[in-house]
N, C-alpha and C positions, 0 to 999 in steps of 0.2 A: 504494500500500500504506500503510495506517495504521500509526503507530508508537505503542506503549504505553510511557509513561514511568514510571519508578519510582525514587524517591530514598528510601533507608531513613533512619529516625531512628536515633540512636545505640543505642537499646535493641532495634532490629530486626536488628542485625548478627549473623551466625553466625560461630563460631570453630572449627567442625568441618565436615567432610564426613560427612553422616549424623547421625542423632540429633536433628535439628532439624525442626520443622514447616515446611511451605511458607509462603511469604509471598504467593504468587500462583499461580493456575492459568493455563496458557497452552496454546493449541492449536498443533500443528505448522503452520508457515507464518507464525507471528506474528513481527513485528519489535518489538524492545524497545530502548529507550534507557535505560541504567542508570547511575546515579552510584555510584561506589565510593570509600571512604576509603583513605588511604595505609596502608602496612603498620604504621606507628607509631601509628595511630589519631589522627593529626593533632597529636601532642603535641610533636614536635620542630619548632620554628618559628624558632629562631635558633641561632647557634653556641654560645650559652651554655646551651642546653637539652641536657643529657646523658642518654643512655639509662639509665644506672644510677639516675638520680633521677626520670626522667619516664616511662619505658616500663614498663608492667605486662605481663610476658610471658604472662599469662593472656589478654590482650586485644590480640594482635598479628595481623596479616593478617586484618582483619575482612572477612567475605564478604558480598556483596550477593546475597541469595537465602536458602534454595533455592527454585527454581521447579519446580512440578509440571507435567510435560508430559502432557497428556491422551493416553491410549491407549498410553503407553510402558510396556512390560513387560520383565522380565528376558530377556536374549537379543537385544533390539532394539538398534539403533544410534542414539544421539542425535547430531544434527549441529548444530553451531553455526558460523555464518559471521560473521566479524568484519567488519562494514561500515566502521566508523570507531572509532578509539581516540584520544581527544582529551584533552589535559591540561585539568583542571578548575580548576587554580589557576595562579598566576603564579610559583610557586616549588616546588621539590622538596627533599627532605632525604636525606642519606646519612650513615652513621655507622660508626665502628669500635666495636663493642660488646664489652666484656670477655668473653673466653673464647668468642667466636663469630667464625667466619670461616675461610677456607681457609689462612691463613698464621699461625695462632696456636694455642696450646694450646686445646683445647675439652673439653667434658664427655665426649667419646668418644675423642679423641686427646689423652691426658693426658700432660703433661710437668711438670717442675718450674719451668718458666718463669713469670714474672709475666705478667699479662694485658697486652696492648697498651693504650696510653693510650685511655681513653674520649674519643672525639672526634666532633664533629658538623660536617658541611659543609652549607651551604645553597646551592642552585643557583637563581639567578634566571632566569626564563624570558623570552625576548624573542620574542614571537609574530610580529612583523613579519619578523624575521631567521630565525625557525625554529631558535633555539638555546637551550641552557641554559649558564650560565656557571659553570665550575669556578673557584673562588677558593681558592688555597692558604692553609692555616692558618699556615704557618711562613715565609712569604715574601710578596712582593707579586705573585706570578705569578697571572695570570688567563688562562684559555683558553676560548674559545667552542666548544661542541660541538653538532653537529646533534641536534635532537630526533628520537628514534626510538621513539615510544610503543609499549608492549607490555603484556600482562597476565601477571603472575607466576603467578596461580592461575586455572585453569579446571578444573572437575571435577564429578563426580556422586557420589551416595551410594555407599559401598562395599558389597560383598556381605556376607551373613551377619549383618546387623544391626549391623555395626561403626559406630562413630563415630571418625573419625580427625582429628587436629589439622590446622588449616589451614596448618600449617608443613610438612606431609608430602606428598611426591609418591609415587604408587604406580600400580597398574593403573587406578584410578578417575580418573587425572589429578592434580588437586590442585596443589601448589606446585612445579610443574616449572621455573619461572623460565627459560624459553627465549625468547630474542628472536624466535624464529619465530612466536610467538603475537601476531601483529600484524594490522593492517587488511589485508584481502585474503586472509587464511588461512581455511580451512575445517577444523574439528576434528571428528574422529569418535571417539566414546566409547561403549564398551559399557555398556548399561543393566543395572544390578544389582538395582534395586528398582522397584516400581510407581511410575510418575511420573518416574523418572530422578532427580529432585531435584538439579538442577544449580545451581551458584553460581559467581560470578566475583569477582575482586578483585586486590589487590596490584599496582596500576598502577605502571609504571616509565616515566619520561620518556626514559630510555635505560639500557642495561646492556651491559657487555661479556660475552662468553662466559665462563661459569664463575662469574660474580658473586663474584669472589675474596674481597672483604672481607666478604661476607655480606649486603650491602645494595646496591641499585641507586640511581639517582636516584628515590627513592620519592615518588609524588605521587597526589593524588586524580584520578580519571579519569571521563570520560563515554564510555561504550561503546555503540555502536549495533550490534546483532547480529540475525540472523535465525535462528529455531529451526526445525529440521526433524527428522523421524523416519523411519527406515528400519526396516521390520519385519524382524526377524531380522538375520543377517549381522554379529553383534557382533564387533568386533576384540578380541583378548585384551588389547591395550595401546593407548594413545592413538595415533592417526594424524592427520597434518596434511597437507593438500594446499594448495598455492598455484599460481599460474600457471606456475611454473617447476620445482617439485620435488614428489616424493613423499617424505614424511617419517614416521618412526616414532620413538617415544620409549620408552626404558626407564629405570626408576628403582629403584635398589637400592643396597646397599653390599656389597662394595667396588665401585669404579667400573667395574672390568672386567666385572662382572655386568650393570651397566646397559648397557654397550656390547654385550655378548652378546645381551641381550634385544632391544635395538633392531635389531641386525644380523639376528637370526633373524626378527623381524617384517618387516623390509624384504625379506629373501630370500623369505619366504612371499608377501608382497604382489606383488613383481615376478613371481614364478612364476605367481600367479593372474592378474595383469593380462595377461601375455604368453604364457600357455600353455606355459611352460618347465618342464622337469624341475627339481626342487629343486636338484640338483647343478649344473645349468647356471646357474640363477639365483644360486647361491652364488658361482660363478666370476665371473659378470658383475658382481655387486654388489661383489666384491672389487676390481674394477678401476675402478669409477666412484663409489663411495660417498664422501660428505663427512661428517665427524663433528664438528660443533660440540658442545662440552661445555656443557650448559645451566647446571648448578650443581654445585659441589663443597663446599657448605656446609650443605645442608638435612639433615633426618633421613635421607633417602635422597638419593643423588646421581642427577642426571638427565643422560642423554646422548641426543642426537638423531642419527640416521643418515638421510641424505638422498640421493636419486638425482635427477640433473637429467633432466627430461623430454626435453630436446633430444637426449640421448644414447640414447634409447629410442624404439621405434616408438610411434605414437599409441595411446592407450588411454583408456578411461573407467572410473574407479573409482566404485563405488556408483551405477551407472546414470547417470554424468555429473552427479552432484549438484553438484560444485563449479562447473562451468561454468554450470549453471542458477542457482545462488545468486549468482554474479558478475553475471549479467544482471539479476537481481532487485535486487541492491545498486545497480547503476547507475541503475535506474529509481527506486529509493528516494531516492537522493541528489539527483536532479533534480526531485523533487516538493516 
């Protein structure tokens, strides 16, 4: 399988989902290798670079794309299989940004507290050891952490002609910030506009569940993916499948609503996969679900609800698309 490579120039980045012309037309079955800039647009390069001075909030989470998928129409299902998600630099940056994050006053959770100190951390990447190094700012502590690359943003254009900030997660995907968005995962997104108009970005070299301080180890990324299309069958919210789990994502505020959305989506999916009455699927999911919180910092909070395949009878979602793409990915990586 041939791979088409695309590296955007700075003026080609998108900062919304929707409202932006496509940068390339692709056919279903195409493999792409895409370079994406970090969430800070590459401006935090040392601990002396502070977000208040360097980061322009109009130009954060730059997206690579959007890509027009031929024959994609509203109501179809866009499928993206992440073959490889690889750090494109030897360092990543993280920051405590004033009035942003899960443990500080924000523009939506307003208190009389002063902002937390504007602080930047730089993580050096050791490719041979497969680690990024946390270096404390207020002591000499250093801790090596495993690299666990993921994409913070994967999404399509929203419905209704909307253009939504690349900081927002919603039905269209977007800035979900879930560590489940990693190599080996297959993402299913409902198509809202002709061509789907998908984009990716916001690479993280690693991130804890919740992304508590508001930023992960942010880094430029090279992502290899396969694009597919299923006519019809559009899910209402993003779904993810890997070799071990079925997963659904809800994004809203308050976080309980994100949890409810993802739970309802998983109940319906398990019901469909296994021919169960919805009440039986509800009972079953209540006993087996795992619920990693993806983010508690974005414009909407994202929650993933997942069910282990090992606890359920064998089933094929979307005609066995994930297994087919995994096989194609193995072939792609050996050529």
